[in-house]
N, C-alpha and C positions, 0 to 999 in steps of 0.2 A: 661519511659526512666531512665537509671541509668548509672553510670560510671563503665565500666568493667575493664579498665586497663589504667595505666599511664606509658609512656615510656619517660625517661630522658636521654640525652646524651650531655655532655659538658656544662650543665647548672649549673653555680656557682660551688659548691663543688662536684657535681656529674660528675666527669670527664669520668668515664666509663659508658657504657650503663646500665641503671638500669630500671627494670620493677616492678611496683607495681600493683598487681591484687586485685580487690575489688569485693567480692561476692555481689549478689543482695539481696536475701531474705534468712533468716535463721529462720526456724520455723514460717513462715508466715509473718514476718516483715522484713523491710529493715535492712541491716547490719550496724553495727557501727564499723568502723575501727579505731584503735588507732595507732598513730605514736609517739613513745617515744624515748628517748635518752638523753644523757647528753647535757649540754649547749655547744653551738658551734659545735655540731656534724652535723648540716645541716638539722634538722627537718623542720624548717620553710621554707627551700628552696623548699620543696615539695609543700607547699601551694603557694609559689611564682611562681613555675613552672606552676601550674594549672591556677593561675591568669594571668600569662604571655601568655599562650596559648589562653585564652579566650579574648585576645585583649587588655590587659592593656598597655597603652602607657605612663603612669606616671612612670618615672624612680625613682622618689623619693619614690613612694609606693613600688617599688621593691627593695628599699634600695641600690640605685646606683646613679651615677652622669651622666652616658651616656649609650646609648643602648648597647655598647659592654661590659659593666661591668657584664652582666649576663653570659658571656662566661668564662669558667674555665681559671683563670689567671696564673695557674702554681704554682709549689712549689719547694722546694729544690730537690725533687726527681722526679718531673713530669713536663715536659715542658707544656707551655700553649697550648690550642687548638685553631683551626682556626674558629670554629663555635660552636654554641649551638643550640640544637633542643629538642623539647618536643612535645609529641603527646598524645591526649586524645582519648580513644576508648569508644564511647557512644553506648549503646544498644538502638536501635530505633525501636524495634519490635512493640511498641504501636503507632508508627508514630506520636509521639508528636512533633518532628521536621518536618518541611514541606519539606521532602526529601523522595524519593521512595527508601530508603535503610534501611535494618534491622540493619546495623551497620554504624555509622558515625565516621570517623577519622578526627579530627581537629589537624593540625600540624602547628607549627610556628618555623622558623629557622632564625638565624641571624649570619652574618659573621663578622670577624674582620674589614672588610672594611666599615661596617655600613649598608650594604645591608640586607634587611629583606624580608622574603617570608612567605606567608600563603598558606595552602593547605586544601582542603576539599576532603576526600577520594582520596588523592594523586594527585588531580587536583588543579592547581593554582587558588587562589581566592583572592578577595580584602578584606581588613579589614572591609569595609562596609557590604559586604555579610555575614561575620561572625557575625557582630553585629546584623544584622537583623535576622539571623538564631537563635542566642541565645535569642534575645528578644521574638521571637515567642514561644520558648521553656521554657520561664520563667527563663532564666539565668541572672545573674548580676555579672559582673567581678569586680565591684567596691564597691558593697554594701553588701546585706545580703547573697549572695551565698557564698562569701568567707569573713569570719570575721577574720582579722589578729590581731597581737599583738597591743594593744592600740586602735584598731578600735571600740571595744565594748564601751569603755568609751567615744570615740569621738562622738558617737551618742547623748550622753547627753550634751557634751560640744559644739556640733555643733550649728551653727546659725539656725534661723528659716528656712531660704531658703535652707540650706544644708540638714536639716531634710526633707524638702519638696521633694528634689531630691531623698532621700532614699525611701520615701513613693511612689513616682511615679513609681519606679522600683518594689517596694514591691507589689503594687496593680495590676501589670500586664499591665500598660498602656504605657510601654516603646516603644513597637512596634508601637503604634498609634502616640506617640510623634516623633518617627523617621520619620514616614510617614508625619506627620504634618510639621516637619522641612524641609523635602524635598519639600513638596508642597509649603510651604511659600517661600523657595528659588526660586522655579519656578515662584511664584507670583511676587516676587520682580524683577526677571529678565524680566518677561513679561511686567511688568509696565514700566521698563526702556526702553525696546524696543518700546513700544507704544509711550512713550514721544518722543523718537528719530524719530520715523516714522512721527508723527504729525508735528514735527518741520521741517522735510524735505518737507512735503507736503506744508506747509506755504511758504517755500522758492521757490518752483517751480511753484506754482499756478499762480503768475503774468505773468511769461514768457509763460505759457501755454495759457493764455487768449490772449496774443499778437499774438502768432502763430496761434491761432484759427481764429482770424480776417483776417489774411493774407491768410489762407487756404480757407476761404469762397469765396474769390475772384476767386478761381480756381474751385469752385464747378460746374460752368456751363460747363467748359471744361471736368471735370470728368464725368458729366452726358452724354455729347456727346460721350466721349471715351467709357463709359460703354455701351451706346446704340450701338456704332460702334462694340465693341467687341461682343455684343450679336448677332448683324446682321451677322458679319463675322463667329461667332461660328455656328449659324444655317445654314448659306449658305454653308460653307466648310464642316461642319459635315454631311449635307444632301448629298452633292456630294460624300463625303468620304464613308459614310455608304452604298450608292448605289453601289459604286465600291467594297467595302468590301464584301457586300452580294454576288455580282456576283463572286468575286474572291473566297470567301468561298465556294460557291456552286460548282464552277469549281474544286477547290482543293479537296472538299469532293468526288466529282465524280471521279476525278483522283486518289485520295487516295484509293477509293474503287476498282477502276480498277487495280491500282498498287498492292494492297493487294491480289486481286483475281489472278492477273497475276503471282505475286511472289509465291503464294501458288501453282498455277498450274505448274509453272516452277519447283518448288521443287518436286512436285509429279511426273512430267515427268522425272526428273533426277533419282528419285528413281526407276521408272519403267524401265528406260534404264539400270540401274545397275542390276536389277533383271533379265532382258532379257539377258544381257551379261553373267550373272552367269549361266543361263540355257544353253547358247550357248557354254560356255567353258567346261561344264560338259561332261565327256567321256561316251560312251555308256556302259550300264550295262548288255548287253545281255550275256556276258560270265559269269557274276555272276549268272544270272538266269539259264543258261544252267547247271551250276555246281549244283545248288540247285535241278533242275529237274532230273539230272542224279542220284543224291543221292536218290531222292524220288523213282525213277523207280527201282533202285537197291534194296531198302528196300521192295518194292512191290513184286519183283521177289523172294526175300528170303522168304517173307511171303507165297507166293503161293506154293513154294516148301515144306515149312513146313506144310501147309494145306493139300497138296497132301499126304505127309507121314502120317499125322494125320488121314486122311480119310481111308487110307489102313489099318492102325493099328486098327482103330475102326471097320472096316469091318471084320477083323479077329476075334475081340472079339465078334461081333454080331453073326458070324458063330458058334463060340464055344457055345455061349449062346443058339442059336437055336437048335444045336445038343443036348444040355443038357435039352431041353424042356422049356427054359426060354425066349420065344419070347416077353413076356410082358416087360421084362427089356430092350430088344432091342428098343421097341417102346418108353419106358420112356427115354432112352438115346438120341434118336432122338429128342424127345420133349424138353429135356433139352438143346440140342444144338440149337434148334430153339429159345428157350427163351433167351439163352445167346447172340445169334445174334441180337435179338430184343433189348436187354439191351444196346449192343454196339451201335446200330443205334440211340437209344434214347439219349445216352450220347453224341454222336456226334452232334445230333440236339441241345441238351442243350448248348453245347460249342458254336455252331454257333449263337444261339439266344443270349447268354450272350455277345458275341462280338458285336452283333447288338445293344444290350441294352447300352453297353458302348458308342457306337457312338451316340445313341439317347440321352443319358444323357448329353454328351458334347454339342450336338446340343441344348438341352433344357437350358443348362447353358448359352450358347451364347445368346440365345433369351431372357433369363431373364435379362442378362446384358444390352441388347439393350433396353428392357422395362425400366430398371432403368435409362438409359441414356435419354430416351424420357421424363420420369417424371422430371429429373433434368432440361432438356430444357424447359419443361412447367413451372417450378418454375422460371426460368430465364425470360421467357416471362412475367410472372405475375409481377415480380419486375420491368421490363422495363415499363410495362403499368402503374404501380403505379408512377414511376418517371415522366413519360410523363404527367400524370394527375396533378402532383404537380407543374410542370414547365410550362405547356402550357397555354397560355392566349387565351381564345376563346371569340369571340364577345358575348356580354351579351344576345343578342336575342336567341342564341342557347346554352347558358350555361347549362340550365337545361336538354336539350335534350342530349348533349354529356355526361353529368354526368350520365344520365340514361343508355346510351349505355355502358359506362365504367363499371358501377356497374354490368350490365349483363355479360360483359366479365369476370370480376373477379369471379362471381359466376360460370361461365362456366369453368374457370381454376380450381377452387376448386373441381368441379364435376369430371373433367378429372383426377385429382390427386387421388381422393378417389374412382374411379370406381372399381368395383369388378366383375361385370357380363358383358358378351358380349352384352346382350340385352340393357344395359344402354347406350352403345356407339351409338346406332342408334338414340336414343332420343337426345343425346348430339350433334350429327352431325346435326340434324334438327334444334336445337337451334342455333348452329353456323351459319347455312345458314341464319336464320332469322336476326341474329345480323349483318351479312355481308350485307344483303339487307338494313337494317336500316342505316348502316354506309354509304352505297352508296347514299341513299337519302339525308343524312345529308351533304355529300360532294357536292352534287348538289346545296344545299342552300348556300354553302360557296365558290362561284366561285372566289370571290375577296380575299379569305383568304387561301393562299397556303403556309402554314408553313411547315417546315421540320418535325415538331412533328406530323402533321396530316398524312404525308406520312409514318412516322414510325408506326403510329397506323394501317394503312392499311397493311403494311408489317407484323406487328405482328399478325393481324387478319388472314392473309394468312398462317402464320406459325402455328397458332392455328389449322386451318383446316387441314393443311398438317400433323401436329403432331397427330391430332385426327385420321386421316386415317391410319397413320403408326402404332399407338397404337392398332387400331382395327385389322389390319392385323396381327401384331405380337401376339396379344392375341389369335386370331384364330389359328395361327400356333403353339403357345405354347400349347394350349388345344389339338390340333391334336397330337403333339409329346407326350404329357402326356398320351393321350388315347392309342397311339401305344405302349408306354412303359408298360402300364397296361395290354394290350393284350398279349405282349410278356412274361411278368412275369406270367400271368395266364397259358400261353402255357408251360412255364418251369415247373410250378407247376403240370400241367397235365402229362407231360412226366415223372417227378420225381415220381408221383403216379403210373404210369405204371411200371416204373422200380422197385418200391417197391413191386407191385403185382407180377411181374415176379420173383423177388428174393424169394418172399413167395412161389410161385408155384415150383420153383427150389428146395427150401428146402423140400417141401412136396414130390417131386419126389425122392430126395435123401433118404428120410425115406422109401419110398416104395421099392426102389432098395435094400436098406439094408435089409428090411424085406423079400423080395423075395429071396435074396441070402442066408439068414439064413435058410429059409424053404427048399430051394433046396439042401443045403449042398454040393454044387458043387464049385469047385475052378476055378478061372480064372487065366490065365497066368499072373503072377505078373510082369514078365519082360516086357510084352507088355504094361501093365498099367504104369510102371515106364517110359517107352519110351514116352507114350502119355503125361504124366505129364511134362516131360522134354520139349517136343515139345510145350505144352501149355505155359510154362514159356517163351520159346524163342519167341513165337508168341506175348505174352503180351509185352515183351521188344521191339519187332519190332514195335508193334502198337504205343507204346509211341514215338518212333523215327519218325514213319510215321506222327503222329499228329504234332510233332514239325516241320517237313519239310513242312507239309501242311500250318501251320501257317506262316512259312517263305515265302512260295509262295504267300499266300494271302496278307501278308504285303508288299511284293515286288510289286505285281500287283497294290495294293491300292496306294502305293507311286508313281508308274509310272503314274497311271491314274490322280492322283492329280496334278502331275507336268505338264502333258499335258494340263489339264483343266486350270491350273494357267497360263501357257504360252499363251494360246489362249485369256484368259481374259486380261492378261497384254497387248497384242498386240492391242486388241480392245480398252482398256482404253487409251492406248498411242495415238491412232488415234483421239479419241474423245477429249482428253485434248489438243492435239496439235492444233486442229481446234479452240477450245475455246481460247487458248492463242493467236492465230493470230488475233481473233476478239478484244481481250482486247488490243493488241498492237496498232491496228488502233484507238481505242477509246482514248488511252493515247496520241497519237500523235495529235489528234484533240483537246484534252483538253489543251495540252501544247501551241498550237498556240493561242487558245482563252485566256489562262492565260497570255501570253506575251502581248497581246493587252491591257488587263485591267491593268496590272502592269505598262506599259509605261505611260498610262494615269494617274495612281495614282502618279507616280513620278513627273509628271508635276504639279499636284495639290499640292504635298508636297513642291515643290520649291516655288510656289506662297504663300503657308502658311508661310514658313520661311521668305520670303521677307517682309511680313506684320507683322513680329515679333509676331506671334501667337504660342501658345503652341500646338505642334502636338499631344501630348499625351491627352490633354484635348479634342481636337477635335475628336480624335479617340473614347474616352469614352462617348462623349455627345450623348444623345438620344433626338431627336427633338420631342416635344409634338404634333405637328400638321404638316400637309403638307405645304410646302412653294412654292411661285412662284419664281423660280430662277432669271428670268429677272428683276422682280420688286425689289427683294432683292438686286441684284447687283447695281441697280440704287440708292437705299437708301444708300448703302455703299459709293458710289462715292460722294454723296451729303454730308454725314457726314465728309468725308475727307476734302472737300472744306471748311466746317465750321471751322474745326480745324486749317487749314492754316490761316484763317482770325484772329482767337483768338491769335495764336502764341504760343511760348514755355512757360514752367513754370520753376520756380526756384527749382531745385532739392534739393538744400541745405535746403531751407525752408521746403519742404515737408518731407525730411528725419529727420530734427530736430524736426518737429512737431510730427512725428510718434514716434521718440525716447522718447520725453518728455511725450507724451500721454501714451505710454506703461509704462513708469516708474511711472507716476502718477496713472494710473489704478492699477498697481501692488502694489504700496504703499497703495492705498485705500483698496485694497483687503486684504493686510497684516494687515492694521489697523483694519478692521472688524474682521479678524480672531483673532487678539490679544485681541480685546474687548470681543469676545465670550469666549476666553480662560481665561481671567481675571474673568469673571462672573462664569465660571465653577470652577475655582480654589477657588474663594471665597466660593462657595457652599461646596466644599470638605473640606476646612479649618473649616468652621462652623460646618459641620457634624462631623469632627474629634474632634473638641473642645467639642461638645455635648457628644460624646462617652467617651472621656477622663473624662469629668466632672461627668457623670453618673456612670462610673465604679469606679472612685476614691471615690465618696461619698459612694457607696455601700460597697466597700472593706474597707474603713476607719472605718465604723461602726463595721464591723466584727473584724478588728484588735484591735480597742479600747476595744471591749468586751473580746477578748482573752488576751489582755494586762492586764486588771483587774484580769482575772482568774489566769494567771501565776504569777502576782505580789503577790497575796494573797497566792499562793502555796509556793513561795520562802520565803516570810516574815511571813508565818503563820498568816496572817491577814493584816490589813492596807487597804489603798485605793490608787488607781492610775487612771489617766485619760489622754487621748490625746485630745487636743483642737486645732481646726483650727483657725488661726489668720487671719482676713480679714483687708483690708486697711480701714482707718478711713473715707475717703471721698467717699466711693463707691456709696452711694445713690445719693449724689450731682452730681457726674460725670455721673452716669447713666441717670440722668434727662437731663443734658446738651447734652449727646450723643443722646437722643431721639429727642431733639429739632433740633440738626444738621441733623438727618436723614430726618426730615420733609422737609428740604430745599434742599435735594439732587435730587429731581425730575427734577429740571431745570438745573442740572449740567451735564457736560460731563462724559464719562466713566472714563477718566484719573483722573478727580477731585474726583470722587466717589472712585476710587481705592486708591488714596492717603489718603482719609478719612478712608477707610477700613483698610489700613495698620496702620494708627495712632490708630484706634480703637482696632486693634489686639494687638498692643504694650500696650495700656492702660489695656486691659483685662488681658494680661500676668502679669501685675503688680498687678492688682486688685484681680485676682482669689483667691489666698491664699498667704498671705505674708509669711506663714510658719506654722510649727506645734509646739505647746507648749506642754511640758510634765509636768504633776503634779503628785507628788508621796509623800505619807504620810505613812511611816512605822507605825507599831502598836504603839499606845501611843504617837505619835508625830503629830504635825501640822506644816508643813514646807511650806513657801511661795514660795521658789525657789529651784530647784533641785541642785543648786550650794552649798546648805547648807548640802547636804547629805554627809555622811562619804564615805571613799573609798570603803568599802565593800558594803554599801547600794547602791552606784552608780553602782557597778559591777552587783549586783543582779537586779537593775532596768533595766540596759541596757540588761541584759540577758533575763529578762521577755519580754522586747519590741521585741528583736530579735526572741524569740520563738513565740510570737504572730504573727509576720510577716510570719515566716515559716509555722505556722499552717494554716494561711489564704490562702497563695499562695505559696505552697512549690516548691522550685527549684528542678530539678531532683536529685541534690546532694548538700550537704552543707559542706563547709570546715571551721572548727573552729580551730583557731591557738592560743592555750593557753589562751582562754578566761576564763577558770576556775582557772587560777593561783591565783587570789585574794581570792578564796573561801576556807573556812575552811572545815573540813571533813563533818560536818552536812549539810552545804549548798551545798557542792559538791554532797552529797547523794540526796538532793532534786533536784538539777540541772540534775543529771543523770536519775532520775525518769521521769523528763520532756522529756529528750532525748529519753528514752525508749518509751514514749507515741508518740512522734513525728516521731519515726522511722517507725511507721505504714504508714506514708505519704511520707517519703523521705529517702535518703541514707546519712549517716553522716561519715565524715572523720575528726578525732579529733587529733590535735597535742597537747600533754599534758605531764605534769609531775605528775599529780594527780593520786594517787593510786586508789581512788574510781572510777575515770573515766576508768583507765586501767581495773578494775574489771568488769565493765559493757561492755567493748568492746568485740566484737565477734572475731576480728582478730587483732593481734598486729604486727606492723612492728617496729623493732628496728633499729635506725640509729646510727652508730658509725663512728669515724674518726680516722684513724691511723696517723702515723708520716709523711706520704706522703701528707697529706692535702686533701685526697679524702674520701668522704662519702661513706659508704658501708651499705648494707641492710641485716637485719635478719628478719625472719617472723615466726609467729606461730599462728595457729588457736586454740583458747582457748577451744573450744568444744573437739577438738582432745586431747589437753593436759589434760583436766579433765578426759577423758575416759582412758588415759594412767595411770593417778594417781589412778583412781578407780581400775584398774587391778592389780596395785602393792599392 
């Protein structure tokens, strides 16, 4: 992660929108960006803007008195602004921050009204969200991530505890400390809630005991009422269920008849409409006569042309015989015979092809019917599975019905996967055996007549019916396929004959040409031309004749289909009308029977409401055993008499007891939950303390080692050390604490929680009182760092800051004129350390030092004109050096 860009608008002296871009790596190391400019130009405002965006809430640190002081306050030439805003653009391609974005934009905005807003990627966020995000990414807005003017020396002059806070952030335990503080707050809140809950329980417990004693006096009445309710529930539910079953059965039968009758009625209406359409159609005899006349006319024309053709050919034959070429005459006659055969064969091919089209349509329809039957077989299989899962069968025949069902499933699978006709006979045999087994099974279950069993029988019948239908359709499909193959073979044979005839005609043409060449006799060309013209006319007429024949066939086929369809419709109408009349009679009978059961059910419902019973509960109740209605009714009456003797109860006492008991139980449950929550929170706090302590100790050793290294680099020798300062009485208090823990076994959770909270506070004080810094420049032995000179203090603080950065580098570091006290030689050593650390992190340095400017990769110059607004100039030193080299 690194800082890509900073946008400032209205923040302090940056009244106009200003953008500073920071490169990531140059020649394999992170960039060092220098920000330079004269005093008062606004250089440090850049560092303040970064600190402000990262969540700084101390106005004093931002060099102001109130939050609105960061807004541009105006000048002689520029009015004040209404808000200040700054945005940090962080490259998160390495996912160092726990967000699924390659770029994170953190924005902070404040208005003159004092209202402040935070945004993460342009979505509103809370300050706590930003703090947690920065802590996980090793940011620190108050400590080593941004080192401002005077803050470097403050590390040395800070108290032990203040240095401890710096190190907490430096070693990367800040995120754990935030979680620990949140958990500790939850612990305190939970402990307070537990104390309040236990106090409330102590208050209501005496009243609950008093109410309990009063309620016990009514237990006998409650027992009788409970028994009465049970008796009434069984009694009325038994009667109700019997009526429900009867009504359900009648309604199911009526529904089936209604459905069937409705379907038949719709079918009858459709048939009526079709018959009416046929009746309204006009006769098409005139249309047929017209087609027939056209056909006859074409035949007459063809016959005349054939007559003329015969005469002309006879003339040619006479000429040929006179010329002694009788063989040519015979060849011409043979050629004419072959031509006639070809025409006949083509005519037959056309007729067979038309039949093939009809057969293919028929085959397609039968294939669709087979697919439909297979789909219905799948539906039957599904219904059988559902019945198997829901039907409760007496345990004596449980195994037997399961075996029958498994055989049915296997039979369905075989039907779906059948490929040969021979397999259907075996399947039909198996189906008959299963049907026989099912009939025997039903004989054993005379007292078990459930609707599911009837469904199984119906499904079995459907299986047999579908099996027969599939068998018939398979046979028909195979016959159609066979007929198609025969017709295709016949077409192939006719086409072969045509090919042979054409071959013979070609051969005859060659012989005729050869004979004519040898004879050297001429034939009347005028007659030949006339014959050719007649042949062309005949050919055109034959095409028209074929078209007319197709029209006649089509017309006859349509008329035949209409007649057959009308006859079928009339027969279907009569059959369906008869069935509809039967269904109407059944429906009327069902309605009479249903009215009787419904009236009786209404009487029972009135009785139920009179006895103040829940009708819905009675409807849903399932009696576990058969009951004697007369005996149960007598018990109900006896229980009512006993209740009259006992008398009424105090409803107020009962309701108050219920209310107090519910509250007491709820509070008890809450108390238990709070106790469990306290235990878990204690475990979390102790685990976080352990993680913080282990990570702190490990990182502290590394920082101490790096501190000694950089101290010697900056001072060319000497020694330095970081020391953890512990409280003086740690061992004594630990011993007392151990003794207290031994006595906790007999104490309550709340008392243990109080001791745990006290122990946490003591541990916070005892952990580390702070961090002591020892520094001895070369040739000196100093007891306290307060005795160091100003330059020595600056170098020591820089060494410590560099050690922290080296151990746990923040994604970027802002240094605000911390090199100001350094001379040129020390500045050189300081920048060499920065060069080494730039391999780990990105640096943004606000400086006046020429040495630091020399080592920077990018320089931003800040100037301020007479309007009081800071302006930005930038240059990449690598580009500048390249330009100088070219000149």
